[in-house]
N, C-alpha and C positions, 0 to 999 in steps of 0.2 A: 621674440625674445623669451626664452624660458630659463628660469633660474631654479636650480635644485638646492635647497637648503637641507642640511643633514647634520644630525648630532643631538645635542642636548636640548631639552625643554625643562621648564620648571614653573611651578606656581610661586609667584612673588607674594608672600603673605605679610601684609602690613599689620603687625600686632597692635600698634597704638591706634589704628583706624578701624580695626575689625573687618578688614576687607582683604581680598586676594585677587591678584590679576595673573592671567596666563602670560608666560613669556619664555625667556631663554634665547640666547644669542642667535642661533640659526632661525628659530621660529620668528623672532622679531624681524630679522632681515627679510624673510619671505613675505610677511604681512606688509611691511613698508614698501617692498618692491611692487606688490600688487596695488597698493595705494597710489603708486606713481604711474600705474597703467600697464605694468608688465604682467607676465604669467609666472607663477612660482608654485613649487611643491615643497612639502616638508616631509622628510623621512626620519623616523625616530621611534622611540618606544615610550609608552605611558603605562601606568599601573592600572590594576583592576579596581582601584578605589574611586571615590566620587570625583576627585581632582582629575583623574585620567579621562573620564567621560566628558568633563567640562572642558578640558584642554582641547580634545579633538573637536568638540562641538564649536568652540569659540574660534579656533583656527579656521575651520571650514566656513564659518559665517563671514570671514574676511575675504573669502574667494580664493583661498589657498587650496591646492590639491592635497587632500589628506588620505589618499588611497594607500599610502605606504607608512601609515602610523600603525605600529604593532601594539597590541595590548598584552601585557604579561602579568601573571599573578604577582601582586605586591603593591608597593606604594609608588606613586608618581613623585618625581623629584620636587623638593620644596626649598625655597630660599626665604629665610626670615629677614624682613626689612623693616626699618623704622624711617619715617620721614621727619627730618629736623631742619626747619627753615629752608625747605625746598631741596635739601640734599639727602640722598639716600645714605643710610647707615646700615650696613649689612651685618646680620647675625649668623646663626648656624645655617649650614647647607646640608640637606639630607638627600643623597643621590638616588636612593631607591632603586628601581629596576634599571636605571641607566648604567649602574655599575657594571652590569654584564652585557651591555649592548655591543653587538658586533654585526657588521653588515653581512648579509647573505649574498650569494652570487646573483640572485635575481634582483636584489636591491641595487647592486652595483650596475647591472645592466640598465635598470630603470634610471638611475642617476645619469648614466652616460647618454641618455636620450635627450638631455638638456643642453643648452648652450654654455652653461657655466655651473660649477658646483661650489658652494660655499659652506664652510664649517668653522669650528672654533676650538679653543683650548680644551674645553670640557666635553667635546663631542664624541670622544673615544673612537674616531675613525682616522687618526693621524697615520696609523700603519697601513691603511688601505688607500690613502690619498695618492700614493705613487702609482698604484694600479690604474686609478681613474685618469690621472694625468698622462700616463703612457698611452692611453687610448685617444689622445688628442683633445681632451676636454679642458677648457679653461678652468682654473681653480683659484679659489680665494680662501684665506685662512685668517681668522681673528685671534691674535695671541693675547688679547686683553691687555693687562699691564705687565705681562710676564713673558716676553719673547724669548727668554733664556730657559724657560721650563722645558723639560724633556720632550713633551708632546709637540711643542712648537718647533724645537730643534729637529725633530724627526720630520715634521711637515714641511719645513722651509724649502728643501730642495725640490719638492713636488708642488710648490705653490707659485702661481703667477703674480698674485696680488696679496701681499702680506700686510696686514693691518695690526697696529698696536697703539696703546694709549699711554700718555704720561701727563702729569700735572706740573712737570718741572720746566716747561717752556722750551723754546728753541735754543738749545745750547750746543756748543761745539762737541761736547760729549755725546749728545743725542745724535748729531750728524755722523759722528764716527761709528756709533752703534748701528745706524741705518745703513751706512756704507758696508759694514762688515756683514750684515744680514743679506744685503743685495748680492754680495759676492758669492753667496751660497746658492743662488738660483732664481729668486723672484725677478720679474720684469720691473715691478714697482714695489717700493716699500713706503707705506702710508702711515703717518703717525698723527693721531688726533691729540690736540693740546687743550681740550676743554674750552674755556672761554677765550683762549688765545688762538683758536683756529686750528689749522693743520699744516703739515709739511710733507712733501712727497719727494723721494729720491729715485731717479731712473737710471742710475749708473754714470750719469754725466753731470747732471745739475740738480739742485734742490729748488723746489717751487713752494711758495707759501701762500696761504689764503686765510683770511680772517673769519669772522662769523657773520651770520645774518641776525641782527638784533631782534629780540622778542621778549615777551613777558614770561620769565621762567617760573613754572609752577612745580615741576618735578623733572629731574634729570634722567629718570629711568628710560632707557631705550634711545637716548640721544646718539650715542656712538653707533648703535646698530642702524639707526636712521641714516647716518652719514654713509655707512658702508653700502646700504641699499641704493642711495642716490648716486654714489660714486660708481658702483658696479653697473647700474643701469646706463650711466653715461658711457662707460667702457664698451658695453654691448651695442650702444648706438654709434660707436666710432667717434665720440667726442674727444677733444683735447684734454690733457691732464688738468689744465686750469678750469675747463668747463665741468669736468667731473668733480673737482673739489668744490666748486660753487654749488653744484647740484646736491652734493652731500651736505653742505652747510645749510642750504635752504630746507632740505628735508628734515634735518635735525631741529631747526627752529620751530617747525610744525609740532613735533613731538614734545618739545620742552614746555609747551603751553597748556598741557593737561596732565592729570594724575595717571600714573601707571604707564606701562610700555605702550599699550594701545587699547 
């Protein structure tokens, strides 16, 4: 099982703690997938600054294939974060060299050598996802809390497994939103509900799953952990319920320490 994660990376800089952690949605998913025993690569671009070197080094230390991390002149993306009572409070996001990231033909070929490709809202590859999907590769996309954003709307028809998050719980409005997204192409629409668990729609029925209780230290990376666990389950041929449980269990591990990983 080989997962290709592609798109954004960023340094999560905790101003009030004087620390910085490497992260970013696809990066996190790759790291957590390897943590679960799978193989994963990360394709993206970092800057020529100290954060870029640190990013590549730390991702590689986690056992992720970093052969397709490009280094461009400029700054690595940075997200400014504060930790307040175990909850992340996001400040400014500086996109840096990621602003001009675009996949090359060679990188697309590399991605298509995997069993699945996963990316997200800020990955800047939503326009190339159709090309990858048309080559018979399973695809997953994380729309964060904004499934109606343009990048997500472009990606949806070329996505097999569409993830997004909400804090509003399992409402009729949410279910209608999931149904409308599913009608545009994905096999499964998966919504994470924070401490309320998750819900999945497959075109016929909605399935729900709760959480795996744990001691919450920092919520950074919890959603990405769920995605990694869920997708590993999919690649192993598990049922939707088993995938949801695997996602929740993986999230609970990440919630118990500071930083994404």
